[in-house]
N, C-alpha and C positions, 0 to 999 in steps of 0.2 A: 234740925232737919238733917237727914243723911245726905251725903253727896249724891247728886242726881235727882233730887226732888224737883219736880216741875211745879211752878206756881202760876195760877191763872186768876187775873183780876178783871172784874167787869162791873157794869151797872145794871141792876135789876129794877124793873118797874112793872106795876100791874097793868092789865090791858086798858084801864081807863087813864093811865099815866098820872095817877093821883099822888104818887110819891116816887122818890129816887133813893136807891140804896147801893152803896159800893160794897162788894163782897170779894172774898178770896177763897179759892179752892186749891187743893194740892193733889198731886199724883205721885205715887211711889213706884209705879210700874210703867214708866215711859208714856203715860197718857192713856193707858187702857181703861183705868178706872180713876174716879175722882172723889174726894171727900171734902166736905165743907170745913173751912178753917174758922172764919169769923166774918162779922160785918165790920168793915173799916169805918164807915161813916154813913149818915143818912141826911136826906135833904127833902125839899118840898116837891111839888108836882113837876114832872118832866116836861116842862113847857119851854120852847125855845123863843125867846124874845130879846134880841140884842139892842133894843132901843134904849137911850139914856133914861127914859121914864119907866123902864121895866121894874117890876116888883117880884120877879121870880127868885126862887131860892133853891135851885136844883144843884145837885152834885153830879158831875159827869166825868167820863174819859180817864179812868185810872190807869196808871202804869207803875211797874214795880222795879226797884233797884236795891242793891245792898250798899250802904254808905261806908265811908272809910273806917268807921269804928265797928263794923260788923253788924249794925242794926239793919232791920228790914224796913224799907221806906215805900209807902204808896203815895205817889204824886197824883194830883187830880185837879179838875176845874171846879171852882167853888163860887157860887152865886150868892152866898149868904152874908156878904160883907157890905151890902148897899148902904147901911147906916154910916159907913165911913167913906162914902162916895166912890166905892169900888164896884164897878159894874160886874166884873168877874175877876177873880184871882186864880192863878195857878199856885197850888199849895201842896202840903204833904202832912201826913201823920206817920209816926215812927213806932216800930215795935221792937222790943228787946227780948221777947219770949216766943219767937217763931210765929208771930202774927196772931197770937191769941188775944192780946190786948194792945191798944193803940194810944199813943200820947196825944197831946193837944195839936191843934192846927197851927202850922207855921207857913208863912207865905214865901214863895219863890219870886213872884212878880205880882204886885197888887197896885197898879196905877190909880191914883185918887182923882181922876178927872171925869168920872161918870160916863166915859165914852170908850176908852180902850178896853178890849175884852180878850186878854190872853187866854188860850185854851189848848187842848190836845198836846199836853206836855209829855215828852219822853226824855230820858236822861241816860248818858253813857259815861263810863269812867275812862279817862285818858291815861297814857302810860306814865305820865309824870305824877300821877296820883290825884290830879284835879278831876272835877266832874263838869260836864257840859250838858246843858239843857236846851232843847229847842221847843218852840211853841208858836202857833199862829196868833196873830193879833187882829181879831175881828174889829170892824169899824175903821180900819186903816186901808188905804191912805185917807179916806173920808167915809162918813156914813153913807153918802150917796154913791161912792165908788168903793164899795167894800170888797176887797179882793184878798184879805187875810194874809198879808205878808208874814214871812217867817223870821223870827228873831231868835237870838241865843244869848245865854248867860253862862258864866262859869262860877264854880264854887271850889273851895279847897278840900271839902269833905263830903259834898252832896247834901249838906245840912244848912250851911251858911251861904246866903245868896244876896248879900247886901249890895246896894240899898234895895229893900223889898219894893219900893215904889217905882223902881226903874224897870223898863221893859227890855233893857239890854241893847244888843247890837243887831241891826238888820243884816241878814245875809245878802250880800251884793257881789255880783261878778265884776270883773274888770271893765266890762262894757256897760255897767250900770243896771243890768238886768237882775231880777231877783226870783224868788219862788214864793208860792203861797198855798195855804190850806193843807191841813192834814199831814204835818211833817212827822217823820220818824228819823231819829239819829242813832248812829252806831259808830264806835271806833273800830276800825278794821286794821289788823296788822298787815304790813307789806314787807316782802323779803328785802333784806339789805338796808332797811331804814329803821331808825329808832322811833320816829314820830308816827309812822304808819299813815292812815288816812282817817279823817272825820268825814263820814258819808251821811248825807241827808237826802231823803226822798220827800216828795210833796205831790199834791194833786195837780198843780199847774205851775207854769212859769209866768213871770211878770216882766213887762217891759220897763224901761227906765222911769216911766211916769206912774208905774204901779198898776197898769191895766193887764188883764189876763192875756197872755200871748204864748200859746202852745204849752208844752210841758211833757217832754219825753226823755228827761235826763236827771240823774242824780246830780247833786253838787258836792264837790270834794274840797277839803282843805288839808294840805299836807304839812302844816306848821302849827298844829295843836290849837287852831282857832285864830291865830294871828295872820295878818296879810290877806292875800287874795284867795278867792274860791274859783273853781273851774268846773266845767261840765264833765260828766262821765255818762255815756249813753245807757239808758235803761235796757235791760234784757227783754222786758215786756212793755209794749207801748199801747196806748189807748187814746181815745178822744177825750181830752181833759175838760173840754167845755160842753160835752154831751150833745153836740150838735147833730150827731148821727142817730139820736134817739135813745141812747143809753140813759141810765139813771145812776147818778153818783159814781161814775167810773173813776177809778183811781182814788176813791175816798178812803180806802183802807190800804195802808202801805206796810209791807213787811219785808225785811231782808236780813241776811246773815252771810258770814263768810265760812268757807270750808276750813277744816282743821289745819290744812297745810298752807293756808293763806294765799291760795292761787286762784280761787273761784269765788265770785259773789253771786249768791242766789237771791232772787227777787220773787215775791208773790204779791199780786194786787188784783182788784176786781175790775173786770173789763166787760163792757156791754157786748151782748151777743145779739147781732142784728137778725138772726133767724128766730130766736125764741122771744126776743124783746126783753129778756131778763139779763142778769149779769152772770158771768163765769168768774171763778177764781183761777187765774192762770199763773204758772210758775215758769221761770226761765233762769238762765245762768250766763254770766259773762266772765272772761278771764280778768283778773285784777292787774296783772303785770304784763299784759300783752303789749307788744310794740304797736303803736297807733300811727297811721299815716293818713293825712287829710287829702281828700280828692282835689280840693282847690289848690293844693300845693304841689300836685303832680305836674308832669309835663303834659300840656293839653294842646290838642290839634282839632280844629273844626268842632268845638264844643262851646258852651257858654257857662258862666258862673251864675248861680241863682241864689239870691238872698233867702234864707230860710232860718228863722230863729231857733228851731229845734235841731238843726244840723249842728254837729260838733264844730265849733268855731264860727257858726252863723252863716255858712255858705255850703252849697253843694254844687256838683257839676251836672248840668243838664244838656239837652240837645245832643246826646250821643246817638244821632239819628242817621248818620250817613256812612257810606263805605270808607270815607276818609276821616271819620271821627276816632280819636285816639285819646285814652287816658293812661299815661305810663307812670307807674310808681317806681322809684328807686329806693330799695330797702337794704338794710345791713343786718346780717345775722352772724353770730359768733361761730356757729358750728354748722356743718352740712347735715342735711337730713330732711325728713318729712315734717312739714309745718301745717298746722290748721290755719286757714285764712277765713276769718269772719268778714263778710261784706255788708255794710250798712247801706241800704238802698231804699228808694220808694218807687212804686209802680202803680200809678193810679189809672191804668188803662182798663181795669176790670178783667184782664186775662193774663195768664202767665207770660213771661218774657225771658230772654236770655241775653248775656253778653258772651262774646268769644274772648278767651283768656290765653295768653302765651307767657311762659316764664323763660326769661333770658333768651328770647327769640326762638324758642323751640316749638314743639308740636302744639297745634291749636286744640283747645278743649272748650267747654262751655260751663257757665255758672247759671243756675236757674233762679228766677225771681218770681215766686208766687205773687199774685196781685195784693197790694195793700189797699185799705179802704179808700184812700185818696192820695193825691200828691201832697207831700208834707207829713204824711203818717209813715214812719219808717219801719222797716222789717229787717231781718237778718237772713243772709244766705251763707252757706258754709261750703268750703272746698279744701281738700288736701292737696298741697303742692310740694314739690321737691326743690330745695334751695341749696346753693353752694355756700361755703364759708366766705364771708366778705360781702361784696356788693352784688345785688341781683336787681333785675328789672321784672316787673309784673305789668303786662299790658292788657288793657280792656278795649275791645272794639265792638262795633255794632253786631248784634246777633239777630234774634227774632223779637219783634215787638219793641217796646221802649221801657227804659228804666233810667233813673238818675242815681248818682253815687255820692255818698257822704264821706265814708272813710273805709279803710280796711284795717283789720287787726291781725297780727301774726303771733303765734305762740306754739310751743310744742306741748302736746297733752301729757 
């Protein structure tokens, strides 16, 4: 295939869901037109039954990568191994002729306990040449409390994932929280570091006991999968539990980085409370912005509020009085205009503002459109002028009410 070829893989089923078929298409003109390449694999009826007594034989959820030896690999979820006590495996088939023909099925993770159900696998290549796969594991932490925590495994070449019966390592933050359902993984370069970032998106967050608890953040690992994971706020937020009436919000996750490695783009499906359907929404956040947490600022006549989706687990609320102050002390290397992103929530149902002063200078305001509720974060943006070295950015009461999670500073 010539450089620039786009590949699209998906599952096709008839309207009566009587079969499942994984297919691949390609485009040579940047997605304007598409042509059929091949059928990767076929399975039984497209019936979802995660119970240990399930007899389904569906193939689901393909994703595509190039292995270390230049082969084309389609990873997918495979329900056809129940004779081996495998409720569902994440597996792959490999092609060496541009996707025209495919080799046999090889497992990435195939636990033999008739309970664990790994699925929705995506794979990324790391800068040291290894590959990292993420997938949800349905029926964990239990069949009664099935919140589909996300696990990962690594491979030297994208082909060898031993032992295949292992589900790998659960993604866990330092505070014990995790993520669940519909993960997508991508290695993202970052300026000045060799390791870059492993970035994972998911539908929801999990508390330390494995219960659904919010979900408005990527999780990031800066050491090629070793050590701790941290939060990175989503550009686009949504109601992960669908309590606002949406259907499968956040179920489809997609993101990528800009060519200069300065921006992370995110696209996901979000409930639209006006139409009762879903929108696909796109946003961007800077990758290397300086981040300052509101709870670590100098605070006067405010209060800390515990909020799992806040970066660091806390936000600053009750900025309600003339004497309420949130003062950030920030450092920048060079003087100039900076973009300030403000992560906030405003559940009042109406727009609000804070008054902002930089280095004790003239007062201006930052506007906060209403968010669907308290705890559902949005982004406000403002351009400010900073001097080289130490600066202060002070937020005080404006009109209405809003709470602060963090600010980000960067030069566009």
